[in-house]
N, C-alpha and C positions, 0 to 999 in steps of 0.2 A: 264267521261269515265265509262262505265258500268263494274261491277264486273264480273270476269270469273273464273271458276274452270276447271282445266284439270284433267280428271280422266280416269283410264283404263276401268272402268265399271260403267255404269249408269243403275240403276234398278228402274224405276218409280213406279212399283207396286211389291214390293218384294214378292216372292212366286208364282207370276203369270207369267208364261213364264220364259225366261232366261234374265240375265243382257245384256244390250247393251254396245258396246264399241269398241274402246276408244271414249270418247266424250269430247267436250268442252261445258260446261254449262255456259251460259251468263245470267245475271240478269239485264235486262233493264226494260222497262214497263211490259214485260211478260218474264218469264224464257224460254230459248230455249236451247235444247241439239242438237248440230251439231257434225258431225265427227271431232275427234281430233287426236292428235299425240300419246297420251299415254305415258307410261314410268313413271308415277307418283307413281304407286303402290297403288292407291286409288280406292275405290268403293264409289259411291254416291247413297244415298237413300233419300226419303222423311223423314224429321226429325220427331221423335216421340214427342208426347204430354204427359205430366204427368197429368193424368186425375182426380187426387184427392190428395190434399196435404194441409199442414198447415204452411209451410214456417218457420220451426224452424231453426234459425241461429245457436243457441246452441242446439245441438240435445238432444233428451229426455234422453238418457242414461247419457249424460254428465252433465245434471242438476238434476240427481237423480231420474228420473221417470223410474225406472227399469221395464223391461218386467214382466207382471203379467196378470191375468185375467182382462178384460177390466174395470170392475167397480171399483175394488180397484186401478188399475193403474191410473185412472183418478185423484185420490187424489194427485198423484205425480206431476201433472201439476201445482199445487200450488207452486212448487219449481222453476218454470220458472223464470229466472233472469229478473229484470227490466232493460231493455236496450232500446236504441233508435230504434223505430220500422222501421225506414228507413234503418238503418245499419243491423238489423236482416234480413229484407227482401233482402237486397243487397247480404248478404252472402249466404242465402238460394237459391236465384235465380242464383247466380254465380255457385253454385254446379251443379244445373240442366243444365245450359248452357254448362259447361265443359263436362258434360256427353252427350251432344248432343240434349237436349230437346229444341224444338222451343217455347214451351209455357207451362203454368201450370194452373190448376184450384186451386186457392188459397182460402181455407176456413179459413178466418181470425179468429184467436183467440186473441181477444182484451185484452191488458194489462190494459186498462182503458176504460170501456164502454162509459163513458161520453165524450170521445175524439175519438169516432169511426170515425167520418167524417174526422178529422185531420189525424188519423192514416192511414186511407184508402188512403189519398193523398200521404203519405210517401211511402206506399207500391207501388202505381202506379209509383211514381218517381223512385223507385228502379228498377222496371221492365223495365221502359224506358231506364234507364242508362245501365242496362245489355244488353237489346235489345231483350227480349223475349215477346211473347204474354201473356196476362193475362186475365183469367176469375176470377173476384174478387167476392167471395161469402161472403156476409155481414151477420154476425151472428145475429140471432133472437131467443130469448128464454124467457120464463116466468114461468118455473117450476124448481123444485129443481134439482141442478146438482149433489147432493150427492147420493140419493137413489130414484129409480123410485117410484113415488107416494108421495114423500116428507115426512114431519113430521108425517102425519097421518099414513103412512105405517110403519116407523121404530119405532114409539111409541108403536106399538102393540107387538114388539119383543125385543127391547132393554130396559135396565133398565132406570129409570127416569133420573139419573144423566148423563148418556151417551146421552140420547135423548135431554136433556136440552142443553148440550154442543154443539151438532150438530145443534140445532135450532139457536144458537148464530152465527153460521157460514153462515147461509143462506143469500144470497145477496138480495138486493132490485132491482127490474127490472123497467125500464121506461115503461110507458103505451104503449100498442100496437101501437096506432097511431103514437107516437113519434118514436118508433123503425122503423116503415115502412117509416116515413118521412125522417129519416136519410139515408136510402138506396136511396130514391128518390134524396136527395141532393148530395150524392156521385155520382150517375149516371149523374146528371146535370153537375157536375164539371168535370167528368173524362171519361165518356163513349165515345168510339171512335173506329176507325178501329183496334187498338191493345189492347183495353180494353173493356171487356164485364162485366158490373156490374150486379150482380145477388142477388136475395133474398136467404138467407141462414138459414132457420129454422134448428137448429142443428140436430133435430130428433124429431119424434112425442112424444117420452117419455119425452122430455124436453120442450114441447110446449102444451099450453092449447088448447082446441077445438076452442076457440075464435081466438087464434093466427093462427092456421092452416087455419081457414076460411078467416082471413084477408090476409094471404099470397096468398091463392088461388085467392082471388078477386084482389089483387094488381098485381099479375102476369098476369091475363087476361086483366086488364085495360091498363097496359103499355106494354104488350107483353114481359114482363121481364122473364128471365129464373130463375128456382129454382134449387138449389143444396142442397141435404139433405142426412144425414146418415139414413139408414133404415135397421132394423132387422139385426144388426151386431152381437149380442151375444145371447146365449140361454136364458139369463135372460131378455133381451129385449123381446124376443119372448113370454116368459111366462107372463110377466107383460102386454104387449100390448094385448095379447089374453084375459086377464081379463078385461082390460079397454074397449076393443072393442069386445064384444062377436061375432059379425058378421065378425070380421077380420079388422085389421088396413088398409089393402089395399082397401077393399071394402068401408070403411068409407072415406078414402081419395078420392075415386072415387065419392062417393055420394056428396061431398062438392065441386066438380069441381077442385080438386087439381092435378089430373092426366092429363097430356097433353104432347105433344112433347116438351114443354118447360122445362120439369122436367128431372133431372138426379138424381138417387139415388146411394149412395155409399155403398159398402160392400155386403149387400143382402144375406149373407151366410145362413140366417135362412128362406129365402123365400121358399114357396111351389111352386110346378110346376103350380098349378092353379093361384096363385098370379102372377107368372111370365107371364102367359098367359094374364092376365088382364092388367098388366103393358105394355106388348108389344103391346096389342091391342090399347092402348091409346098413343103409340109412345114414351113411357118413355125409357130412356137409363139407363144403369148400368155402374158404375165405379168399377171395381174389384181391390182389394188390397190384393193380396195373402200373401205377407210377413207380413203385419200388422195383418192379420187374424190369421196367425200361431203364431206370437210372442205374441199376446194377447189372445191366446187360444179361439178364437171365432169360428173357424171351417174353412171348405173348401167350396168354392162356389159349389153348386150342378151342375153337368154337364147339367142336364135337365133345370135348370134355365138359365145358360149361353147360351144354345142352342136356347132359345126362345127370348132372349133380345139382342138388339144392345149393345155391351159391349166394354168399354175402359179399360185401365190399369193405375192405380195410385200408387204412392209410399207411400202416407199417412205419410210422414215425417220419414219413416224408411228405408225400403229396406232389402233384405235378409241378407246382410252383413253390414247393417247400413251405407252404402256409398252413398245413393241416386243415385244408378246406375239403370237407367231405363231398360238397356239391361239385367241385371240380373233378374229384375222383369218380363220382358217378358219371359225369360227362365223358371222361376218358374211357371208363369201362364200357359205356354204351357205344361209343364210336369204334373202339377196337373190336367189339363183338358184333358189329352190324353187318359184316360181310361185304361183298362186292356186287350183289345182285340188285335187280330192280326192286325187290322187297327186302326191307331190313330184317336181319336175323335176330335183332334185339329190339323188342318193342319198348316204348316208353314205360308201359305198365311193368314190364319185366325188370327194368332198371330200378324203378321205385320199389317194386316188391323185394328186390335184392337188398336194398339199403334201408327201407322203412318198414318192411314186414316184420312179423313176430320172429325174433331171433332166438334160436334154441340155446345159444351160448350165454345169453344174458338172462334167460328165464322167460316163462310165459308172460306176455304182456297183453292184456285185453285190448281189443281194438280201440284206439283213440285215447288210451290212458296217458301217453306221452305225446305232447303236441308242440309244434314249432310254428311260429307265424313269420311270414315273409312280406317284404315291401312290394306287393303286387303292383301298386300304382307306379313305382319307379321302373319295375320290370316291363311294364306295358305302356309307358308314357307316350311312346312314339308309334304305337301300333294303330293301323287303320281299322283293324278288327280285333279289339283287345281280347275278346273271348274265344278267338279262333286258336286251336291247337295249344292250349295252355301248358300241357305237359312238355311239348317240344320247346316252348319258350323257356320254361323253367330249366330244362336240361342244357339249353344253349347258353343261357345268361346267368343263371343263379350262382351266387357266391356267398361266402360268409358275411360280406358287407351288407347283404339284404336281410339278414336275420334280425328280427326284432324281439320276439318273446320265445321262451322255452319253458314248458311246464313238464316236470317229471314226477310221476307218482303223486300228482296233485300239488306239488310245490313249485312256486315260481322261481326258477333258477336264473332266468334272464328276463328283464323287463325293459322294453324300449332300448334294446341293445346293450344294457348294462347288467353285469352280474350282481345278484342281490346279496350273496352271502359272504363274499370276500373282496379284498382289494387286489386284483390280479396284477396290476401294474407294479404295486409295491412288492408283491411276491417275486415278480420277475427281476426287479432291481436287486433284491436281496440275494436271489439265486445267482445272478451275474457276479455280484460281489464275492460270493463264495467261490465261484468258478475261477475268477481272476486271482484270488488268493492262492489257488493251487497251481498257478502258472510256473513257478520255479521247478516243481516236480515234473510238470508236463513238458516244459522246455527240454529238460534232461532226457525225457523219454522219447522225444520225437525221432531221434536218429535210430533208435532201436525199432520203432514202429515202421519206419521206412525200410529198414533192413528186412524185417519180417515180411513185409509186403513184397519186396523184391525177390526174396527166397521162395515165397509162395508162388509167385508168377513163374519163376525159373523151374520149380518142381512140376507144376502143371503143364508148362510148355514142353518139358522133356518127355512127358508120358502121353501127351495128346497130339503133338506136332510131328 
């Protein structure tokens, strides 16, 4: 028997035209919306996609990575508890599904780089059990995660003792061919209709020229997508301008890195000319407005967003730290609206960014993934309930209004409850694992605070 949803309103392209209804939406081989009886109080929409994330089961504030400027904030990621990667992904993906997300672009932060292939399998298993689509961006890097430019850079400004101590923290990276081969193996094991395995060079500031060239070649050879952070903070902009006098985007273009297979995240420091080049090559942008504000990186320039196909991602945070994609859509729309008499960001454009076919997740036929919302609650006090439904959704919609989520014909959420797993039990177990790691984390906190302080001192010395 095929799954069916009875809704008062069905809006296949929110912001474009008016909602239809009432409708009965059936999910057989192909979803169909036919006239229904209504009375449910629900509105159905295409489900949104989380366009850039890291899958933190224990959220960053909870493990002590408190909001700060991006570069010193990164030090706090060392306090991430050692937990089961399957359980962490299960909790993170459950939050997204409860908020109505049909899928996520998961930039994996490995707890043990030597076990990346095994960890990736656990992440894929978690996505399958929750029932969401997964774009798995596999981490690739071979340059210092502490300071752009590594030891050579900070030795010019920090005292010898501090520099020696930082040197001792630098990790050893596997050779580039081994890192690329690990991605190939993950794709061999797990790529399929619900899982797209991608190359994930963390960012050009954390990759050598040889790594960037190897990623470009591997992407072209296998037709594999790339997902990468790009020009997220002012300090990245400054350092990459020195490393690439002709511009980092021009360099990436010269080595064949730019193509429709690439999505870049953040981009708040991109210039209009760089956005033009990226757009001309078919590159997409994943905007993360909450993360950009919380880490003081900036606001995506409207001229950049206007030139690039843009999605919306939570980046492990969200405006209220709740992983609520609807609040992120609201913030994105407000920040991009401009100051004129006419908004520069239409309701339709916001929904297109979040709910349209997302190239990172794979081609999704229109209507195949559907979320229902409690429209009766959203419009209970409205004098004209059917007036400006898109504006009402963007102003008020939150995860608490989500009732059903159907992904690839499977009921992931019914009447607000996950159908496949006990998310509350999973969270309780994950928290128990994290708290068991507290003795190690307590001993590490002083080192993390020192790294953050030295990072700030270094950047202050070269920018102030």
